[in-house]
MIMAR-422098 format. One record per residue (C-alpha): residue in one letter; x, y, z. Coordinates in pm, whole numbers, padded with zeros to 5 digits, always signed. Layout:
AXYZ/...
end
This chain:
M+10791+09315+11768/D+11001+09022+11653/G+11294+08875+11839/G+11094+08867+12162/G+11073+09242+12214/L+10830+09411+12451/K+10636+09727+12378/I+10674+09951+12681/P+10426+10239+12681/G+10475+10325+13047/P+10422+10166+13389/V+10276+09822+13331/S+10261+09487+13502/R+10231+09182+13281/K+10301+08811+13268/W+10581+08711+13035/Q+10604+08355+12907/E+10970+08271+12844/I+11080+07956+12663/S+11376+07786+12827/E+11488+07437+12732/G+11138+07351+12614/R+10969+07446+12942/G+10757+07751+13005/H+10857+07984+13288/E+10606+08247+13389/V+10767+08560+13528/E+10608+08878+13661/I+10768+09190+13514/I+10718+09539+13652/V+10830+09797+13393/S+10907+10130+13555/Q+10828+10481+13436/P+11048+10603+13145/I+11358+10796+13253/F+11418+11132+13081/G+11145+11032+12839/L+11330+10714+12736/T+11181+10369+12781/L+11414+10085+12875/D+11402+09963+12515/R+11512+10300+12378/M+11780+10331+12645/N+11913+09991+12536/R+11936+10101+12174/L+12109+10428+12259/Y+12347+10263+12504/M+12447+09972+12279/G+12499+10207+11989/I+12736+10431+12182/V+12946+10162+12350/T+12990+09949+12037/G+13022+10226+11780/W+13202+10513+11954/G+13470+10345+12163/A+13751+10479+11941/V+13621+10833+11989/I+13517+10854+12355/G+13779+10610+12489/S+13763+10523+12857/A+13419+10679+12891/V+13300+10343+12756/S+13432+10166+13065/F+13239+10407+13291/M+12927+10342+13083/V+12966+09964+13112/G+13033+09984+13485/G+12733+10212+13531/A+12515+09980+13320/F+12624+09688+13539/I+12518+09863+13858/W+12193+09993+13707/A+12106+09648+13569/I+12150+09500+13919/V+11923+09769+14063/R+11653+09707+13805/L+11678+09331+13849/L+11618+09378+14221/R+11320+09601+14139/R+11192+09324+13912/D+11178+09555+13610/F+11289+09252+13409/P+11394+08895+13495/L+11738+08740+13486/S+11778+08588+13141/R+11703+08217+13114/V+11886+08177+12782/R+12109+07876+12845/E+12391+07986+12615/A+12400+08336+12766/R+12431+08182+13110/I+12717+07961+12990/V+12909+08261+12855/A+12837+08452+13176/L+12977+08155+13371/I+13294+08156+13158/F+13345+08528+13219/A+13279+08481+13590/G+13532+08195+13584/F+13797+08440+13464/F+13722+08664+13761/A+13730+08366+14000/I+14064+08232+13871/E+14222+08575+13900/A+14083+08611+14253/L+14211+08267+14356/A+14560+08334+14220/G+14556+08672+14394/A+14458+08512+14725/V+14740+08256+14700/T+15003+08519+14611/Y+14857+08821+14790/N+15054+09142+14737/G+14845+09398+14922/V+14659+09684+14758/V+14811+09615+14416/T+14652+09269+14407/L+14316+09403+14523/Y+14326+09671+14255/E+14406+09420+13979/I+14126+09187+14090/G+13884+09476+14134/Q+13931+09576+13769/N+13804+09232+13668/T+13472+09282+13846/L+13342+09409+13513/Y+13345+09051+13384/L+13054+08975+13617/A+12840+09222+13423/F+12759+08996+13129/L+12435+08835+13246/P+12279+09141+13416/I+12337+09361+13110/Y+12225+09081+12876/S+11908+09046+13080/R+11838+09418+13051/L+11895+09399+12677/S+11649+09111+12652/V+11348+09343+12682/S+11443+09494+12345/E+11378+09382+11992/R+11680+09235+11817/S+11618+09416+11489/G+11579+09751+11664/V+11905+09706+11853/R+12083+09604+11534/D+11962+09914+11348/A+12081+10137+11632/V+12420+09965+11656/E+12479+09988+11280/L+12396+10359+11257/A+12613+10439+11560/A+12903+10234+11421/M+12883+10420+11091/G+12900+10760+11263/G+13174+10646+11500/A+13384+10511+11212/Y+13376+10842+11025/V+13462+11051+11331/A+13742+10815+11440/F+13896+10828+11092/A+13888+11208+11093/I+14072+11209+11426/A+14322+10951+11295/L+14399+11166+10990/V+14466+11471+11208/E+14688+11277+11449/S+14886+11103+11175/F+14930+11372+10911/G+14884+11678+11129/F+15103+11578+11424/G+15301+11280+11289/L+15169+11047+11561/R+15029+10696+11562/A+14653+10733+11578/E+14507+10675+11924/G+14182+10872+11915/G+14005+10892+12247/A+14152+10557+12353/G+14488+10703+12450/N+14662+10392+12319/A+14701+10258+11965/Y+14589+09899+12034/P+14255+09973+12206/F+14192+10233+11935/A+14251+09969+11669/L+14031+09715+11850/A+13746+09967+11874/N+13779+10025+11501/F+13775+09652+11433/I+13435+09636+11603/T+13304+09918+11383/L+13464+09751+11079/T+13282+09426+11156/I+12947+09597+11207/T+12964+09835+10911/F+13093+09565+10677/L+12802+09338+10768/A+12562+09631+10739/S+12692+09707+10388/Q+12610+09351+10283/R+12246+09371+10389/A+12168+09738+10320/H+12022+09876+09996/G+12082+10176+09776/G+12265+10471+09924/W+12283+10309+10267/R+12499+10031+10122/V+12748+10290+09998/L+12751+10481+10327/F+12815+10166+10530/A+13084+10048+10287/L+13263+10384+10314/A+13237+10364+10694/A+13401+10019+10682/L+13683+10167+10473/A+13715+10453+10724/S+13764+10193+10999/V+14030+10023+10786/G+14209+10357+10747/S+14202+10417+11123/I+14347+10072+11191/I+14630+10128+10942/L+14710+10471+11086/S+14719+10324+11439/G+15040+10150+11331/T+14938+09821+11494/R+15125+09596+11251/G+15022+09273+11425/L+14656+09358+11363/W+14687+09439+10994/P+14624+09076+10882/G+14280+09120+11040/L+14192+09366+10764/I+14158+09060+10540/V+14067+08790+10792/V+13781+08974+10966/P+13583+09065+10650/A+13645+08711+10519/A+13502+08562+10838/C+13199+08792+10813/I+13137+08686+10453/W+13170+08318+10540/F+12926+08314+10832/Y+12677+08553+10669/R+12709+08402+10320/D+12349+08276+10295/H+12216+08632+10313/I+12465+08819+10094/A+12344+08930+09750/R+12585+08758+09513/R+12555+09027+09246/Y+12690+09288+09488/L+12962+09078+09652/L+13228+09074+09379/P+13180+09441+09278/S+13194+09553+09641/M+13510+09345+09702/A+13669+09499+09392/V+13586+09853+09504/F+13703+09771+09858/S+14038+09646+09722/V+14090+09948+09494/V+14012+10200+09768/L+14229+10011+10016/L+14517+10014+09767/A+14467+10386+09703/F+14472+10462+10075/G+14779+10239+10114/L+14959+10447+09851/F+14843+10767+10020/A+14973+10645+10356/T+15284+10481+10206/P+15546+10676+10406/F+15382+10582+10735/V+15328+10217+10638/R+15677+10190+10490/D+15836+10326+10807/R+15649+10070+11021/V+15749+09781+10792/E+16112+09897+10761/L+16136+09920+11140/L+16015+09560+11164/I+16274+09441+10908/E+16549+09640+11079/D+16469+09489+11418/Y+16471+09138+11271/G+16806+09204+11101/Q+16960+09325+11427/I+16861+09001+11595/M+16981+08769+11321/E+17307+08947+11230/E+17421+09113+11551/G+17232+08935+11827/D+17096+09274+11928/Y+16761+09241+12107/S+16716+09610+12184/G+16459+09670+11907/S+16084+09625+11934/V+16091+09266+11808/G+16390+09177+12023/Q+16228+09318+12335/R+15916+09110+12270/L+16125+08796+12233/T+16304+08876+12561/V+15975+08935+12740/W+15830+08610+12601/K+16134+08415+12719/A+16105+08569+13064/G+15733+08491+13075/W+15781+08128+12975/Q+16043+08082+13247/L+15801+08225+13502/V+15519+07995+13388/T+15734+07684+13429/E+15815+07794+13786/A+15449+07832+13892/P+15228+07642+13644/F+14918+07592+13864/F+14844+07916+14051/G+15088+08144+13872/H+15261+08438+14037/G+14934+08622+14091/P+14792+08957+13983/G+15005+09251+14093/H+15344+09081+14053/S+15401+09084+13676/K+15590+09412+13644/E+15844+09346+13918/L+15900+08991+13794/M+15951+09113+13438/I+16210+09369+13550/E+16402+09107+13745/R+16388+08834+13480/T+16462+09044+13170/R+16766+09194+13343/A+16892+08842+13410/I+16829+08731+13049/S+16959+09026+12845/G+17124+09260+13091/T+16862+09521+13001/T+16566+09601+13223/L+16227+09590+13051/S+15926+09720+13240/Y+15600+09657+13055/S+15262+09616+13219/H+15210+09277+13047/F+15402+09006+12856/H+15279+09100+12507/N+15083+08778+12461/V+14748+08740+12633/F+14781+08365+12695/L+15135+08396+12828/N+15042+08699+13036/Y+14760+08522+13221/A+14960+08201+13250/V+15220+08406+13440/R+14949+08564+13656/D+14722+08263+13713/G+14906+07957+13587/I+14778+07731+13310/P+14413+07777+13425/G+14448+08147+13344/A+14554+08080+12985/L+14275+07824+12942/I+13998+08051+13067/V+14113+08331+12834/A+14095+08084+12544/M+13743+07987+12653/M+13638+08354+12663/L+13759+08392+12305/F+13637+08072+12142/G+13345+07970+12367/P+13102+08237+12240/V+13182+08154+11875/I+13126+07781+11930/L+12799+07834+12117/A+12671+08070+11847/W+12775+07831+11570/R+12593+07536+11731/K+12267+07729+11766/N+11980+07696+11518/R+11984+08040+11357/D+11765+08271+11154/E+11905+08560+10945/M+11964+08768+11258/G+12140+08472+11418/D+12379+08437+11122/Y+12448+08809+11148/G+12525+08769+11519/L+12752+08470+11455/A+12947+08665+11192/M+12979+08961+11430/T+13091+08733+11715/A+13354+08570+11492/G+13478+08909+11368/I+13519+09049+11719/A+13679+08729+11855/T+13924+08721+11562/S+14022+09083+11619/F+14089+09032+11989/F+14273+08705+11921/L+14512+08880+11680/S+14563+09157+11933/G+14633+08903+12206/L+14905+08726+12009/L+15144+09023+12008/N+14998+09253+12270/N+14722+09207+12524/M+14358+09185+12421/I+14233+09250+12774/G+14373+09417+13084/H+14301+09773+12964/D+13979+09937+13083/L+13866+10020+12729/S+13957+09686+12570/D+13789+09496+12857/S+13470+09696+12812/L+13472+09663+12433/F+13523+09287+12453/I+13244+09232+12704/V+12984+09451+12535/G+13086+09354+12181/I+13047+08983+12252/L+12730+09044+12456/T+12563+09240+12175/S+12659+08996+11900/L+12535+08697+12105/F+12205+08876+12169/F+12154+08879+11792/V+12205+08502+11794/F+12015+08397+12106/G+11771+08682+12164/S+11580+08675+12490/G+11485+08308+12465/R+11122+08384+12384/D+11173+08327+12012/S+11398+08023+12039/E+11132+07782+11921/S+11084+07969+11591/R+11447+07953+11476/S+11536+07794+11145/S+11875+07642+11081/G+12123+07888+10937/
end
């Protein structure tokens, strides 16, 4: 196996030489008996495929799967079925994610509000799962995991689009799929869009067509979700994938595939014109109400009111914030004072502002580090073809969540939290692997 994978025929005890910062570390691994006939490697492939490719379909079940994987990874680490990963970059990202949990916990301790605060902090425990799950994934072969993730993403994209069509044209609703909310549904489809688009650039023959159609299905689901703030990502995300994976894209297929992509996208846009037009007209109408009448009751006006309230709250508590568990009551109080109308959202419709209100400036900074840190670490790494693929996937996912965070909240929902953690974890595994093949990397 390449990418540092282990063949696991059954119970076995072996020495594993791991390369870490140029020094050899010898670790004893005890691989347990397969469960339900599945080795740990096959479980990894199945698990990563489902959580990255089917989030739009199965919704919050993904969060239960990630939480369960966290607990099971801890158990297997204690049983010494595999070692804690020594990949330096993976440990840095794990530290950043743990820093988010720590800052939230500190702000919650300073502004304690009883059970509500404990509940909010408890939800963030999932951010401690990065390194244990990454370590479990490290027993697998990178290429095998990638194949599984791509096939699952293709299937998930088709099923999600079918659900979106029924919801939009059958019931006249914004598509939400199994997510129960338009934004997490769109984010899940952005992950499948990133994966299937990259897969279409490296596949051959009929597989190239199937992956390209799956990418278009993800685009259709995102449009039908009605998440206007995310629509620019339909151009930005594929462009980022092309840029970071450019050394491995067949030039003769790139322009024809882009032309077909554009034509099909235009055709779907015309097909969905009434829905798209209504969303755009609503945006223009809201803007006109603000400019001509000073009426902030529309969607845009409410966001502006919430942002103003959030900024006022940040200036009042810039270091420790107002703590988890206080946002809703503070928003009600402050928006009533600003506009005379009470607004009661669960967040401030901007991820940086939201966590600055909760945790002060450190909260906004750690969220920025969670977004951009993985991309920077992946970009600085000497990469092979798989590494370039992982960098492109990391950039695509980070871009999607960044766009979501500008006008909504990229995290703070059980599904979006789980998708962000596992999406970034999987893409970084394609870049860094287990550490055992780090000496053989060529510059990307």
